[in-house]
N, CA, C and O of each residue as an XYZ file, in Angstrom:
508
protein
N     -15.325    -50.005    -88.022
C     -14.979    -48.389    -87.979
C     -16.140    -47.965    -87.069
O     -15.925    -47.423    -85.985
N     -17.057    -48.154    -87.410
C     -18.325    -47.403    -86.620
C     -18.099    -47.778    -84.875
O     -18.591    -46.993    -84.065
N     -17.487    -48.764    -84.472
C     -17.197    -49.304    -83.172
C     -16.187    -47.956    -82.548
O     -16.501    -47.215    -81.617
N     -14.894    -47.902    -83.370
C     -14.105    -47.042    -82.794
C     -14.498    -45.749    -82.898
O     -13.813    -44.969    -82.237
N     -15.513    -45.216    -83.612
C     -15.886    -43.874    -83.496
C     -16.741    -43.938    -82.380
O     -16.524    -43.145    -81.464
N     -17.743    -44.796    -82.282
C     -18.646    -44.607    -81.103
C     -17.885    -44.619    -80.085
O     -17.944    -43.703    -79.264
N     -16.838    -45.888    -79.920
C     -15.939    -45.583    -78.415
C     -15.198    -44.140    -78.240
O     -15.104    -43.705    -77.093
N     -14.685    -43.403    -79.287
C     -14.059    -42.166    -79.233
C     -14.947    -41.369    -78.862
O     -14.665    -40.600    -77.943
N     -16.166    -41.325    -79.417
C     -17.355    -40.390    -78.744
C     -17.896    -40.498    -77.438
O     -18.338    -39.573    -76.758
N     -17.818    -41.897    -77.091
C     -18.137    -42.141    -75.609
C     -16.834    -41.473    -74.674
O     -17.058    -40.791    -73.674
N     -15.884    -41.685    -75.011
C     -14.814    -41.494    -74.197
C     -14.672    -40.054    -73.979
O     -14.453    -39.493    -72.905
N     -14.838    -39.479    -75.241
C     -14.791    -37.856    -75.042
C     -15.983    -37.397    -74.484
O     -15.843    -36.238    -74.092
N     -17.069    -37.832    -74.299
C     -18.322    -37.366    -73.543
C     -18.071    -37.801    -72.091
O     -18.321    -37.002    -71.188
N     -17.610    -38.977    -71.827
C     -17.120    -39.013    -70.639
C     -16.158    -38.262    -69.998
O     -16.158    -38.161    -68.771
N     -15.170    -37.614    -70.844
C     -14.017    -36.959    -70.369
C     -14.848    -35.564    -69.774
O     -14.707    -35.049    -68.665
N     -15.623    -35.199    -70.727
C     -16.279    -33.941    -70.875
C     -16.943    -33.896    -69.471
O     -16.566    -33.190    -68.535
N     -18.185    -34.919    -69.471
C     -19.080    -35.156    -68.014
C     -17.899    -35.149    -66.880
O     -18.099    -34.293    -66.018
N     -16.907    -35.796    -66.730
C     -15.858    -35.758    -65.747
C     -15.446    -34.629    -65.179
O     -15.513    -34.247    -64.011
N     -14.820    -33.925    -66.564
C     -14.291    -32.571    -66.275
C     -15.282    -31.655    -65.911
O     -14.877    -30.678    -65.283
N     -16.421    -31.720    -66.136
C     -17.576    -30.811    -65.649
C     -18.043    -31.387    -64.194
O     -18.406    -30.516    -63.403
N     -18.084    -32.763    -63.727
C     -18.091    -32.892    -62.542
C     -17.188    -32.223    -61.540
O     -17.599    -31.618    -60.550
N     -15.867    -32.386    -61.892
C     -14.818    -32.171    -61.343
C     -14.920    -30.635    -60.982
O     -14.794    -30.212    -59.833
N     -15.160    -29.851    -62.085
C     -15.350    -28.439    -62.016
C     -16.402    -27.877    -61.091
O     -16.330    -26.786    -60.526
N     -17.478    -28.829    -60.995
C     -18.627    -28.139    -60.041
C     -18.249    -28.548    -58.903
O     -18.528    -27.752    -58.007
N     -17.632    -29.635    -58.518
C     -17.027    -30.299    -57.076
C     -16.482    -29.160    -56.627
O     -17.038    -28.667    -55.646
N     -15.345    -28.478    -57.166
C     -14.208    -27.613    -57.138
C     -14.936    -26.312    -56.656
O     -14.534    -25.721    -55.653
N     -16.036    -25.861    -57.398
C     -16.919    -24.716    -57.266
C     -17.898    -24.808    -56.011
O     -18.332    -23.774    -55.503
N     -18.212    -25.983    -55.556
C     -19.142    -26.050    -54.521
C     -18.090    -26.411    -53.373
O     -18.444    -26.188    -52.215
N     -16.899    -26.921    -53.593
C     -15.780    -26.871    -52.397
C     -15.826    -25.324    -52.118
O     -16.467    -24.961    -51.132
N     -15.277    -24.493    -52.808
C     -14.985    -23.009    -52.407
C     -16.043    -22.583    -51.632
O     -15.906    -22.190    -50.474
N     -17.450    -22.666    -52.423
C     -18.657    -22.085    -51.775
C     -18.631    -22.515    -50.598
O     -18.610    -21.657    -49.715
N     -18.622    -24.176    -50.135
C     -18.974    -24.584    -48.635
C     -17.541    -23.702    -47.709
O     -17.863    -23.222    -46.622
N     -16.395    -23.564    -48.056
C     -15.498    -23.110    -47.418
C     -15.787    -21.664    -47.057
O     -15.748    -21.260    -45.894
N     -16.108    -20.826    -48.210
C     -16.314    -19.446    -47.670
C     -17.708    -19.076    -46.644
O     -17.951    -18.123    -45.904
N     -18.565    -20.487    -47.051
C     -19.707    -20.463    -46.096
C     -19.239    -20.708    -44.789
O     -19.854    -20.093    -43.917
N     -18.190    -21.542    -44.358
C     -17.534    -22.167    -43.249
C     -16.940    -20.937    -42.535
O     -17.107    -20.656    -41.349
N     -16.216    -20.244    -43.445
C     -15.340    -19.179    -42.801
C     -16.575    -18.009    -42.372
O     -16.419    -17.357    -41.339
N     -17.686    -17.819    -43.157
C     -18.717    -16.796    -42.704
C     -19.358    -17.281    -41.299
O     -19.669    -16.603    -40.320
N     -19.427    -18.258    -41.453
C     -20.169    -19.492    -40.002
C     -19.323    -19.015    -38.772
O     -19.765    -18.565    -37.714
N     -18.015    -19.205    -39.130
C     -17.263    -19.091    -38.038
C     -16.846    -17.378    -37.571
O     -16.374    -17.120    -36.464
N     -17.069    -16.518    -38.430
C     -16.773    -15.252    -38.199
C     -18.269    -14.804    -37.143
O     -18.241    -14.294    -36.023
N     -19.468    -15.196    -37.950
C     -20.557    -15.015    -37.228
C     -20.622    -15.587    -36.058
O     -21.318    -14.899    -35.310
N     -20.039    -16.952    -35.322
C     -20.116    -17.242    -34.178
C     -19.128    -16.905    -33.329
O     -19.215    -17.120    -32.120
N     -18.092    -16.343    -33.897
C     -17.442    -15.434    -33.048
C     -17.665    -14.228    -32.694
O     -16.923    -13.662    -31.892
N     -19.006    -13.488    -33.379
C     -19.361    -12.256    -33.178
C     -20.328    -12.514    -32.324
O     -20.527    -11.600    -31.524
N     -21.135    -13.631    -32.194
C     -22.232    -14.074    -31.248
C     -21.398    -14.189    -29.691
O     -21.809    -13.769    -28.610
N     -20.190    -14.853    -29.965
C     -19.796    -15.152    -28.611
C     -18.962    -13.730    -28.229
O     -18.760    -13.619    -27.020
N     -18.539    -12.826    -28.913
C     -18.185    -11.494    -28.044
C     -19.379    -10.815    -27.868
O     -19.250    -10.084    -26.886
N     -20.806    -10.682    -28.502
C     -21.734    -10.006    -27.827
C     -22.421    -10.619    -26.703
O     -23.211    -10.027    -25.968
N     -22.030    -12.000    -26.598
C     -22.777    -12.715    -25.494
C     -21.540    -12.271    -23.958
O     -21.917    -12.131    -22.794
N     -20.384    -12.165    -24.358
C     -19.702    -11.923    -23.532
C     -19.919    -10.384    -23.234
O     -19.661     -9.971    -22.103
N     -20.460     -9.383    -24.366
C     -20.586     -7.860    -23.998
C     -21.632     -8.184    -22.962
O     -21.409     -7.812    -21.810
N     -22.835     -8.883    -23.253
C     -24.163     -8.635    -22.563
C     -23.808     -9.158    -21.131
O     -24.407     -8.565    -20.233
N     -23.090     -9.992    -20.802
C     -22.457    -10.376    -19.687
C     -22.002     -9.182    -18.761
O     -22.417     -8.841    -17.654
N     -21.145     -8.726    -19.464
C     -20.233     -7.310    -18.745
C     -21.475     -6.312    -18.434
O     -21.633     -5.798    -17.327
N     -22.081     -6.160    -19.210
C     -23.286     -5.081    -19.391
C     -24.206     -5.520    -18.145
O     -24.408     -4.771    -17.189
N     -24.700     -6.722    -18.250
C     -25.319     -7.002    -16.900
C     -24.662     -6.671    -15.763
O     -25.268     -5.898    -15.022
N     -23.762     -6.981    -15.474
C     -22.935     -7.025    -14.264
C     -22.500     -5.721    -14.220
O     -21.959     -5.422    -13.155
N     -22.575     -4.785    -15.111
C     -22.213     -3.142    -14.853
C     -23.700     -2.638    -14.095
O     -23.861     -2.035    -13.034
N     -24.724     -3.153    -15.117
C     -26.112     -2.478    -14.842
C     -26.508     -3.103    -13.087
O     -27.020     -2.365    -12.245
N     -26.190     -4.375    -12.857
C     -26.375     -4.774    -11.499
C     -25.880     -4.089    -10.682
O     -26.465     -3.785     -9.642
N     -24.463     -3.625    -11.040
C     -24.009     -2.644     -9.915
C     -24.131     -1.324    -10.049
O     -23.626     -0.668     -9.137
N     -24.824     -0.540    -11.203
C     -25.158      0.772    -10.936
C     -26.696      0.702    -10.381
O     -27.180      1.791    -10.072
N     -27.485     -0.410    -10.225
C     -28.810     -0.251     -9.619
C     -28.931     -0.835     -8.301
O     -30.014     -1.099     -7.777
N     -27.833     -1.024     -7.792
C     -27.767     -1.561     -6.275
C     -28.251     -0.709     -5.447
O     -27.715      0.395     -5.353
N     -29.371     -1.044     -4.668
C     -29.876      0.172     -3.816
C     -29.259      0.639     -2.914
O     -29.416      1.836     -2.671
N     -28.465     -0.057     -2.216
C     -27.503      0.650     -1.192
C     -26.449      2.080     -1.907
O     -26.228      3.204     -1.456
N     -26.041      1.472     -3.035
C     -25.575      2.354     -4.082
C     -26.330      3.941     -4.211
O     -26.033      5.105     -3.945
N     -27.628      3.089     -4.863
C     -28.595      4.432     -5.168
C     -28.912      5.281     -3.885
O     -28.820      6.506     -3.966
N     -29.262      4.715     -2.766
C     -29.671      5.355     -1.571
C     -28.451      6.393     -1.316
O     -28.708      7.544     -0.965
N     -27.076      5.940     -1.508
C     -26.002      6.956     -0.951
C     -26.017      7.921     -1.944
O     -25.984      9.043     -1.439
N     -26.061      7.940     -3.361
C     -25.955      8.802     -4.381
C     -27.297      9.534     -3.876
O     -27.125     10.622     -3.325
N     -28.334      9.159     -3.975
C     -29.334      9.974     -3.761
C     -29.369     11.001     -2.405
O     -29.933     12.095     -2.380
N     -28.751     10.477     -1.476
C     -28.342     11.334     -0.273
C     -27.382     12.496     -0.328
O     -27.440     13.638      0.128
N     -26.420     11.794     -1.078
C     -25.586     12.874     -1.602
C     -25.833     14.012     -2.555
O     -25.126     15.016     -2.470
N     -26.826     13.922     -3.491
C     -26.992     14.741     -4.822
C     -28.181     15.484     -4.477
O     -28.407     16.544     -5.060
N     -29.097     14.970     -3.443
C     -30.490     15.422     -3.604
C     -30.612     16.106     -2.064
O     -29.878     15.772     -1.134
N     -31.643     17.094     -1.970
C     -32.056     17.550     -0.737
C     -33.127     17.177     -0.257
O     -33.690     17.853      0.605
N     -33.615     16.060     -0.701
C     -34.833     15.660     -0.373
C     -34.872     14.948      1.223
O     -33.965     14.241      1.664
N     -36.001     15.270      1.890
C     -36.042     14.800      3.055
C     -37.301     13.781      3.251
O     -38.225     13.944      2.454
N     -37.422     12.879      4.100
C     -38.525     12.014      4.130
C     -40.016     12.825      4.232
O     -40.092     13.923      4.783
N     -41.202     12.139      3.627
C     -42.419     12.964      3.720
C     -42.701     13.120      5.198
O     -42.072     12.406      5.980
N     -43.640     14.035      5.678
C     -44.282     14.053      7.158
C     -45.779     13.649      6.788
O     -46.297     13.282      5.733
N     -46.147     13.810      7.764
C     -47.851     13.304      7.756
C     -48.700     14.751      7.595
O     -49.847     14.870      7.164
N     -47.879     15.721      8.026
C     -48.785     17.122      7.794
C     -48.760     17.584      6.447
O     -49.658     18.300      6.001
N     -47.673     17.173      5.703
C     -47.748     17.401      4.205
C     -49.028     16.974      3.323
O     -49.524     17.576      2.371
N     -49.389     15.843      3.880
C     -50.348     15.063      3.345
C     -51.993     16.089      3.213
O     -52.429     16.563      4.262
N     -52.582     16.279      2.206
C     -54.076     16.889      2.413
C     -54.940     15.962      1.633
O     -54.632     15.008      0.918
N     -55.971     16.416      1.909
C     -57.252     15.721      1.471
C     -57.509     16.266      0.139
O     -57.323     17.423     -0.237
N     -57.977     15.239     -0.543
C     -58.272     15.921     -2.339
C     -58.968     16.604     -2.062
O     -58.582     17.663     -2.558
N     -60.077     16.809     -1.412
C     -61.061     17.759     -1.500
C     -60.790     19.346     -1.303
O     -61.350     20.293     -1.853
N     -59.490     19.326     -0.099
C     -59.252     20.669      0.102
C     -58.437     21.389     -1.270
O     -58.205     22.592     -1.388
N     -58.105     20.387     -2.183
C     -57.499     20.995     -3.133
C     -58.367     22.295     -3.997
O     -59.392     21.910     -4.560
N     -58.073     23.579     -4.116
C     -59.079     24.415     -4.866
C     -58.790     24.282     -6.412
O     -57.731     24.534     -6.986
N     -60.066     23.794     -6.999
C     -60.229     23.676     -8.236
C     -61.177     24.923     -8.651
O     -61.960     25.439     -7.853
N     -60.982     25.437    -10.285
C     -61.846     26.400    -10.779
C     -62.817     25.345    -11.704
O     -63.691     25.863    -12.399
N     -62.708     24.312    -11.709
C     -63.684     23.870    -12.767
C     -65.005     24.493    -12.951
O     -65.394     24.667    -14.105
N     -65.821     24.888    -11.856
C     -67.368     25.326    -12.258
C     -67.190     26.716    -12.913
O     -67.707     27.046    -13.980
N     -66.425     27.457    -12.171
C     -66.327     28.946    -12.973
C     -65.703     28.810    -14.286
O     -66.043     29.677    -15.091
N     -64.717     27.769    -14.775
C     -64.271     27.582    -16.171
C     -65.628     26.905    -16.971
O     -65.869     27.394    -18.075
N     -66.321     26.065    -16.598
C     -67.322     25.674    -17.310
C     -68.451     26.498    -17.667
O     -69.148     26.470    -18.681
N     -68.513     27.421    -16.390
C     -69.714     28.545    -16.713
C     -69.052     29.797    -17.854
O     -69.749     30.329    -18.718
N     -67.802     30.058    -17.661
C     -67.129     30.988    -18.825
C     -67.159     30.262    -20.114
O     -67.388     30.950    -21.108
N     -66.942     28.824    -20.294
C     -66.735     28.161    -21.537
C     -68.382     27.921    -22.292
O     -68.501     27.680    -23.493
N     -69.374     28.021    -21.494
C     -70.547     27.852    -21.888
C     -71.233     29.124    -22.361
O     -72.072     29.237    -23.255
N     -70.734     30.004    -21.623
C     -71.332     31.356    -21.999
C     -70.714     31.853    -23.198
O     -71.404     32.514    -23.974
N     -69.331     31.590    -23.491
C     -68.787     31.842    -24.679
C     -69.462     30.889    -25.860
O     -69.701     31.488    -26.908
N     -69.731     29.755    -25.825
C     -70.349     29.109    -26.656
C     -71.706     29.451    -27.095
O     -72.121     29.474    -28.253
N     -72.343     29.715    -26.008
C     -73.843     30.318    -26.285
C     -73.579     31.655    -27.122
O     -74.170     31.726    -28.200
N     -72.716     32.778    -26.729
C     -72.477     34.030    -27.293
C     -72.332     33.562    -28.885
O     -73.225     33.924    -29.651
N     -71.242     32.775    -29.394
C     -70.703     32.330    -30.497
C     -72.194     31.710    -31.384
O     -72.511     32.051    -32.524
N     -72.841     30.872    -30.624
C     -73.903     30.638    -31.400
C     -75.019     31.131    -31.704
O     -75.745     30.758    -32.626
N     -75.312     32.425    -30.568
C     -76.306     33.444    -31.125
C     -75.799     34.609    -32.053
O     -76.590     35.262    -32.734
N     -74.445     34.838    -32.048
C     -73.983     35.604    -33.244
C     -74.028     35.002    -34.532
O     -74.316     35.675    -35.522
N     -73.722     33.578    -34.610
C     -74.149     32.784    -35.887
C     -75.285     32.772    -36.323
O     -75.572     32.810    -37.519
N     -76.121     32.715    -35.331
C     -77.529     32.746    -35.813
C     -78.255     33.880    -35.995
O     -79.372     33.713    -36.486
N     -77.812     35.354    -35.644
C     -77.927     36.603    -35.960
C     -77.529     36.690    -37.668
O     -78.228     37.171    -38.561
N     -76.328     36.130    -37.770
C     -75.646     36.324    -39.137
C     -76.667     35.483    -40.081
O     -76.983     35.953    -41.174
N     -77.163     34.264    -39.655
C     -78.012     33.363    -40.703
C     -79.155     34.184    -40.780
O     -79.712     34.167    -41.878
N     -79.697     34.958    -39.835
C     -81.140     35.415    -39.946
C     -80.995     36.671    -40.957
O     -81.825     36.960    -41.819
N     -79.856     37.328    -40.708
C     -79.413     38.464    -41.636
C     -79.524     37.913    -43.317
O     -80.183     38.413    -44.229
N     -78.622     36.699    -43.338
C     -78.313     36.166    -44.933
C     -79.745     35.957    -45.286
O     -80.105     36.524    -46.319
N     -80.786     35.143    -44.534
C     -82.292     34.868    -45.024
C     -82.679     35.794    -45.534
O     -83.222     35.712    -46.635
N     -82.472     37.314    -44.699
C     -83.375     38.431    -45.056
C     -82.882     39.018    -46.436
O     -83.630     39.574    -47.240
N     -81.540     38.824    -46.606
C     -81.051     39.509    -47.704
C     -81.513     38.411    -48.981
O     -81.670     38.747    -50.155
N     -81.635     37.408    -48.579
C     -81.876     36.590    -49.902
C     -83.479     36.545    -50.461
O     -83.747     36.177    -51.605
N     -84.339     36.907    -49.632
C     -85.332     37.089    -49.918
C     -85.636     38.601    -50.513
O     -86.773     38.905    -50.873
């Protein structure tokens, strides 16, 4: 009697475990299929991006063609080649640094002097 009960419990336990394993396998199969679909989509996006990059590189090389740029520059700008007479020496450029430095130094001295006078007045007032 105990053997039939024991056999029935083992049979039902085995069926429950087998059902759980089949259910888990089914869930895993669905997850794997979803991941494979996602991987295929991502790979197709990568291929599209690679094709787009190739097209953009071709367009970029066309747009940066030196002959084309030279032609456009000649059409749309009034620039002419530089002449030697247009180049001057750095020393001949008039800079007003010395005058500016003197003016800044005078301003700083005047502000320091006025502050010093104010401090003397405050010190006298405190005494």
